[in-house]
N, C-alpha and C positions, 0 to 999 in steps of 0.2 A: 201315287199308287202304281206300283210295278208288278203286281201280282195278277195272274190269270184267274178269273172267277168262272166257274162252270155252274150254270143255272139253267132252269127250265126256260124255254123260249116264251115270250109274250108277244102279243099282237104288234107292238111297236117295233119288234125286231125284224118283221117280215121284209122290209126293203133291203136291209143289210143281208139277210139270209138269202134272198133271191139274187143279190149281186154275187154272193159266194157260189151259188149254184151255177150261175152263168160263168164264173171263173173256172169252175171245174169242167163245165161243158167245153170251154175254149181249150183247156188243157187236153181234153179227150178229143179234140179236133171235131166237135159236134155242136158248136154254138148254135148253128142254124136249126138244130133240132128243138131248141128251147122255144116253145110257143106259148107258154104259160105267162099270164100277166100278173102284176102285183095284186090286183083286186081279187082274182080267182084263187091265187096262192093264199092270200089272207083268209078268204072265205073257207077255203078247204082246211085250213089249220085252226081257225078260231070262230068259225060260224056255227050254226045250229046243228049241223051234221059233220062235224070235223072228222077228218080221216087220217091226219098225221099229228105227230108230236115231235118235239125236238129239245135237245139241249144246245145251248150256245156257250161259246168261250168268249169272255169279254176281257179286254186288256185296255186299261186307261180309258174306259168308257166306250170302246169300239168293239163291235162284234168281229172277231178274227177267226172263228171256226164254228162249225155246226155238226151235229149228229142228228139227222132227221130219220125217224122210224115210224112204223105203224104195226098194227096187229095182222097176223097171218094165222091161218089154221091148217094144220096137217092132220089128215085122217089117220095117219100112223102115229104121230107124236103128240098131237093136241095143240094147245096154244103156243104159238111161236111169235118171236119178235122179228120183223124184217127191217133191216138197216138199209135205207134207201141211199143216203149219202153221208159220208164222213169227209168234211172238207176243212182244211185249214188254209187261210190265205197264204200265197207263196212266200211273202217276206217274213212270215211268222213260223214257217216250217222248221223243224229241228229243235224246237224248244219244248218238246213233250206235251203239246197241246192236244195233238191227235190221241195220244195215249190217255189223257185226262178225259176227253170226250168219250172215247171208246169204253173206257172203264166205267164211266157214269152210266153208259147205256147198258153195259152188261149187268151192273148192279141193279138198275131199274128192272131189267128182265128177271133176274134172280129173285128180287124182293117182291115181284108181283106174280110169282108162280108160273112164269113162262117155262116151257120145257127146253128152250134154246133160242138162238138167234141165227138167222140166215142173211146172207148178203152176197153181192156179186163183186168181182174184181176183174178188170181187164187183164188179159193174159200178158200183155206187154208192159204193164205197170209194175215193174220190178220193186220200186221202193214200197208201194203198198203191199205187195205180196210178202216181201221180207218182213214188214211190220206185222201183218196178220199171222205170220208163221210163229211169232213169239207166243201166240195163244193156243197153239196146238189145234188148228182147225182141220176139218176134213175138206179137202178140195175134191170136187166131183168132175170127172172128165167124161162121164156117161151122158149126162142130160144136156140138151140143147136149149138155149134161150128162145122162147117164142113169144111174139106179141102180135096183136091185131089192133090196128088203129081204127077209131071211130071218128067220122067226120060229123061232129055235132054242131058245126057252125051253121048259122041260118043265113 
C-alpha cells in the first residue's frame, strides 16, 4: 500500500499524534512549551468531555500527518472551526499530504454548517504562508495574540 489515507483520528492514534505535535513544536523552536502528556491528550480528545477532533494522514500504516481542530464561536459570525495544528512529518512534506488534510478539514466545516475556519501561522513560516495563500485567506495584522496560563498542577 503506497496510498495516503485521510481518516478521522481514533484513540489509538494519540501517541503518534502527540509525537507530531512535538515535532511541530521543535520546528517552531518551542519544544519546551509542550507540557501536555499522552494521558491528558487522549482524555481531551476521547474522554467524556472531549474538546478536540482530528483527521490523520496514514501512509503504510503510519500516522504521518494530522489536522487537529475544535469548535469556536464568534458573536459576529456564529459557529466557527478553529484549526489548532496542521502537521506533516518532515520526511513526508511535499507529497500533497498537508493539502489533503486541510481540504478534509475545510469540507468537514462546510458540511457541518460552520461559517468559516480560523487559525494562526507564524509570520516567519513562509512555506506555510505560501500554502495557505492558495485558499484566498484573510490575514489579519490588527489583532494581537493573547493568552493567560493557569497553573492547575497540585
